[in-house]
VEXLUM-620914 format. One record per residue (C-alpha): residue number from 0; residue in three letters; y, z, x. Coordinates in steps of 0.02 Angstrom, whole numbers, plus 50000, padded with zeros to 5 digits. Layout:
# VEXLUM-620914
torlo: NUM semar: ala north: Y up: Z east: X
...
# end
This chain:
# VEXLUM-620914
torlo: 0 semar: met north: 50461 up: 49846 east: 49264
torlo: 1 semar: glu north: 50301 up: 49897 east: 49354
torlo: 2 semar: arg north: 50223 up: 49772 east: 49472
torlo: 3 semar: asp north: 50043 up: 49721 east: 49450
torlo: 4 semar: ala north: 50002 up: 49717 east: 49635
torlo: 5 semar: val north: 50061 up: 49771 east: 49807
torlo: 6 semar: ile north: 50055 up: 49673 east: 49967
torlo: 7 semar: val north: 50005 up: 49768 east: 50123
torlo: 8 semar: ala north: 50031 up: 49703 east: 50299
torlo: 9 semar: gly north: 49895 up: 49770 east: 50412
torlo: 10 semar: phe north: 49922 up: 49774 east: 50600
torlo: 11 semar: gly north: 49818 up: 49782 east: 50755
torlo: 12 semar: cys north: 49907 up: 49794 east: 50922
torlo: 13 semar: arg north: 49895 up: 49838 east: 51104
torlo: 14 semar: ala north: 49973 up: 49998 east: 51167
torlo: 15 semar: gly north: 50116 up: 49897 east: 51245
torlo: 16 semar: ala north: 50162 up: 49803 east: 51086
torlo: 17 semar: thr north: 50349 up: 49792 east: 51054
torlo: 18 semar: val north: 50444 up: 49788 east: 50891
torlo: 19 semar: glu north: 50472 up: 49603 east: 50926
torlo: 20 semar: ser north: 50284 up: 49575 east: 50944
torlo: 21 semar: leu north: 50249 up: 49663 east: 50779
torlo: 22 semar: ala north: 50391 up: 49574 east: 50688
torlo: 23 semar: ala north: 50331 up: 49404 east: 50751
torlo: 24 semar: ala north: 50153 up: 49437 east: 50691
torlo: 25 semar: leu north: 50220 up: 49495 east: 50522
torlo: 26 semar: ala north: 50331 up: 49342 east: 50502
torlo: 27 semar: ala north: 50185 up: 49226 east: 50540
torlo: 28 semar: ala north: 50069 up: 49314 east: 50418
torlo: 29 semar: ala north: 50195 up: 49340 east: 50278
torlo: 30 semar: glu north: 50257 up: 49161 east: 50272
torlo: 31 semar: gly north: 50405 up: 49217 east: 50167
torlo: 32 semar: arg north: 50309 up: 49338 east: 50054
torlo: 33 semar: ala north: 50384 up: 49508 east: 50017
torlo: 34 semar: val north: 50281 up: 49650 east: 50089
torlo: 35 semar: asp north: 50273 up: 49821 east: 50007
torlo: 36 semar: arg north: 50185 up: 49928 east: 50140
torlo: 37 semar: leu north: 50128 up: 49922 east: 50320
torlo: 38 semar: ala north: 49963 up: 49989 east: 50385
torlo: 39 semar: ala north: 49893 up: 50019 east: 50559
torlo: 40 semar: pro north: 49765 up: 50125 east: 50651
torlo: 41 semar: ala north: 49823 up: 50305 east: 50655
torlo: 42 semar: asp north: 49852 up: 50301 east: 50843
torlo: 43 semar: arg north: 49967 up: 50149 east: 50828
torlo: 44 semar: val north: 50080 up: 50211 east: 50686
torlo: 45 semar: ala north: 50214 up: 50268 east: 50810
torlo: 46 semar: leu north: 50228 up: 50089 east: 50875
torlo: 47 semar: leu north: 50251 up: 50024 east: 50698
torlo: 48 semar: thr north: 50376 up: 50156 east: 50640
torlo: 49 semar: pro north: 50534 up: 50069 east: 50706
torlo: 50 semar: leu north: 50488 up: 49909 east: 50614
torlo: 51 semar: ala north: 50447 up: 50005 east: 50456
torlo: 52 semar: arg north: 50615 up: 50093 east: 50463
torlo: 53 semar: ala north: 50706 up: 49928 east: 50488
torlo: 54 semar: leu north: 50618 up: 49855 east: 50336
torlo: 55 semar: gly north: 50629 up: 50014 east: 50231
torlo: 56 semar: leu north: 50440 up: 50021 east: 50210
torlo: 57 semar: gln north: 50306 up: 50155 east: 50216
torlo: 58 semar: val north: 50174 up: 50153 east: 50353
torlo: 59 semar: ile north: 49996 up: 50198 east: 50306
torlo: 60 semar: ala north: 49889 up: 50272 east: 50445
torlo: 61 semar: val north: 49709 up: 50211 east: 50440
torlo: 62 semar: ala north: 49573 up: 50315 east: 50523
torlo: 63 semar: asp north: 49453 up: 50229 east: 50643
torlo: 64 semar: asp north: 49303 up: 50268 east: 50532
torlo: 65 semar: ala north: 49390 up: 50182 east: 50385
torlo: 66 semar: leu north: 49423 up: 50029 east: 50494
torlo: 67 semar: arg north: 49239 up: 50021 east: 50543
torlo: 68 semar: ala north: 49187 up: 50026 east: 50360
torlo: 69 semar: val north: 49281 up: 49866 east: 50316
torlo: 70 semar: arg north: 49197 up: 49696 east: 50339
torlo: 71 semar: thr north: 49319 up: 49562 east: 50393
torlo: 72 semar: pro north: 49306 up: 49372 east: 50398
torlo: 73 semar: thr north: 49371 up: 49368 east: 50577
torlo: 74 semar: arg north: 49246 up: 49428 east: 50708
torlo: 75 semar: ser north: 49342 up: 49460 east: 50869
torlo: 76 semar: pro north: 49232 up: 49525 east: 51010
torlo: 77 semar: ala north: 49380 up: 49625 east: 51078
torlo: 78 semar: ser north: 49411 up: 49709 east: 50908
torlo: 79 semar: leu north: 49226 up: 49743 east: 50885
torlo: 80 semar: ala north: 49217 up: 49827 east: 51056
torlo: 81 semar: ala north: 49377 up: 49927 east: 51036
torlo: 82 semar: arg north: 49371 up: 49979 east: 50853
torlo: 83 semar: gly north: 49203 up: 49927 east: 50780
torlo: 84 semar: thr north: 49279 up: 49799 east: 50662
torlo: 85 semar: gly north: 49301 up: 49612 east: 50677
torlo: 86 semar: ser north: 49489 up: 49620 east: 50648
torlo: 87 semar: val north: 49592 up: 49779 east: 50654
torlo: 88 semar: ala north: 49735 up: 49696 east: 50559
torlo: 89 semar: glu north: 49623 up: 49632 east: 50420
torlo: 90 semar: ala north: 49530 up: 49798 east: 50406
torlo: 91 semar: ala north: 49692 up: 49898 east: 50400
torlo: 92 semar: ala north: 49766 up: 49785 east: 50267
torlo: 93 semar: leu north: 49610 up: 49788 east: 50159
torlo: 94 semar: his north: 49587 up: 49976 east: 50173
torlo: 95 semar: ala north: 49769 up: 50012 east: 50131
torlo: 96 semar: ala north: 49764 up: 49890 east: 49984
torlo: 97 semar: gly north: 49632 up: 50001 east: 49902
torlo: 98 semar: ala north: 49476 up: 49965 east: 49802
torlo: 99 semar: gly north: 49475 up: 49785 east: 49745
torlo: 100 semar: gly north: 49598 up: 49732 east: 49879
torlo: 101 semar: arg north: 49584 up: 49553 east: 49940
torlo: 102 semar: leu north: 49648 up: 49464 east: 50094
torlo: 103 semar: leu north: 49793 up: 49345 east: 50069
torlo: 104 semar: thr north: 49792 up: 49292 east: 50252
torlo: 105 semar: thr north: 49675 up: 49319 east: 50397
torlo: 106 semar: arg north: 49754 up: 49388 east: 50555
torlo: 107 semar: his north: 49900 up: 49301 east: 50638
torlo: 108 semar: val north: 49932 up: 49335 east: 50822
torlo: 109 semar: ser north: 50105 up: 49362 east: 50896
torlo: 110 semar: pro north: 50160 up: 49234 east: 51027
torlo: 111 semar: asp north: 50143 up: 49366 east: 51165
torlo: 112 semar: arg north: 49967 up: 49409 east: 51100
torlo: 113 semar: arg north: 50007 up: 49595 east: 51089
torlo: 114 semar: ala north: 50001 up: 49611 east: 50899
torlo: 115 semar: thr north: 49906 up: 49542 east: 50751
torlo: 116 semar: cys north: 49949 up: 49551 east: 50566
torlo: 117 semar: ala north: 49854 up: 49509 east: 50407
torlo: 118 semar: leu north: 49905 up: 49527 east: 50224
torlo: 119 semar: ala north: 49803 up: 49600 east: 50082
torlo: 120 semar: gln north: 49844 up: 49620 east: 49899
torlo: 121 semar: gly north: 49793 up: 49771 east: 49799
torlo: 122 semar: thr north: 49843 up: 49878 east: 49651
torlo: 123 semar: pro north: 49980 up: 50009 east: 49663
# end
């Protein structure tokens, strides 16, 4: 049976983010939902790879220009200065969800504040 939609977890994170930071942000955003793919800025994919392997999921690398092209409900001054988007996690999730993708959750921040995660739903 083919699914009608996919759920993408988009991430933003600091260079020092740990697997625990990323997993905590994902758990907060997912709230028990099954996630089909992970997405992050291209230069952060290596940080996300161990979590993706543990979950058996694909990681989608999102280019900086694609992040800048996505309007997000969250408007973080730090994200705007660093990446040109209001929320890296929300932009990554929406971009990877494809045309017509919609946010399921705005960004959730890990307890150590090193990672954020947002969920978007799109078509496979």
